[in-house]
C-alpha positions, 0 to 999 in steps of 0.5 A: 604465703608461698616463697613464689608469691612473696618474692613476686610482691617484693621490690624489683632486685637491683644490679649488682654494683659491678655489673654482674646480674642481679645484686641481692645484698650482703648476708651481713654487714660489710666488712673490707676483706681480711689481709692476706699474707702471701709470705705464707703462700709463696714459701708453701709454694717454693716448698711445693717446687722443690718436693715436686722436683726432687719427686720428678727427678726420683721417678726417672731413676736419679741418685741426689746424693751421686749427681745433685745436678740431675735433679733438674731432670725432675723440672719438666714433672714439677711445671706441668703438674703445678701449673695445672694445679694452679689453674685449677685454683686460681680459676676458684680464685677468680670466680669467687673474686668475681662474686665479691667473696673473701677468698684466699690465694692458693695453698700449695701443700708439699709432701715428702717425695718418698713415698709420695712419689708425686711430691704434693699433697694438692692446693686448696683456698679458703673462701672466708664468706658465704656464699649469696646464691646457687648461682655463686656456688655453681659458679665456684664448684665448676671453675676449678675442675673444668679450668683444670682439665682444659689445661690438662688435656693439652698437657696430655696430647704434648706428653703422649707424643713425647712417651713411647709405647712398648709390647710387654707379655707376662707380668713384672710391668711394675705401677700400671695406671688406670685409663680413664675415658678421656685419657684413652681418647686422647691416647687414641688420638696419639697412637691409634688403636693399641693392641691389649699387649702395648704399654705407654711409657708416660713420659713426665709431662704426660704423668703430670697430665694423667695426674690432673685427670685424677685430681679433677675427679677427685674434686668432682666427686659429688659428696659434701663441700667438694667441688663437685658436692658445690655442683650437686647441691646448686642443682639438686639442693633437695636431694644433696644428702642422698647423693652423697650418702649413695656416692659413699658406698659406691666408693666403698663398693669400689674399694673392695671390688677395684682399688683399696685406696677408695675405702681410705678416701671414703673414710675421709669423706665421711668424717668431712661429713655430708652437711652443706651449708646453704647460700644466703639467698637460697630461693634464687634459682639457677638460669639455664646456661648455669644448669647446662654449665652444671651438667657439662661438669657432671660429665667431666666427672665421668670422662675423668674417673676411673675405679682402679687408679693404680695397679702394680703388676 
């Protein structure tokens, strides 16, 4: 008897107790969610505020030992960056709660502002219960990147309007940032067509928005259990491993041809592995709107990815 025939002879699936479509039951006896430790999340968040404020000030040439009050100049960068990262993680968190998953509050990861110029390694949440089906998997995987990029776009528009354009020729430009397609479009909306020798000196708010695009692209790489891996598994469960391996080889190629940092990222993803655990009710198909949402998320990855995030001239 095939899976489809088995399903057709089962009793109708009851509705979810909170009214969110068919309820497929729990994969294990129900247990109350584990207690959170909000103090840990708060301490990590405050530490990340400190390191990102310092990083934002150092980017503007502030000497914190000569005049500590000048560190306040790092607040626009810190606030904007943490707003984007927080929006991304809260997107995951709220959708996970909607699907009755046992999920933690976001963990922000502070980083030394030197040599890590942004003062943070990002943020993450822990989902401590298995996914019920591919619909929940896709919803959770899409929620963070899509909400994050929706926050990054207006931030970039504001930041670009605060930025300046200079005409430079020759070398000596310092750190040059790559321009994903979405950034190019927003830059065109703000400044119009620019000559090749023009360089945009990003305001700290715009720089934070650019980082938001980079974070979105990194999370949407369709490998393993990244957000992009969740989306690719939900859309193409039979081909998830092949997609992961192919993308890993493409990252290695980008590492040799464009930016060596991709080699380190590919090594990290290889160590994390390609395996993706199947949802408990893996036979439940995606509906049409969710498949469309998945393909929109793939498009967001294309628009935010840049083969060369950084170059030094």
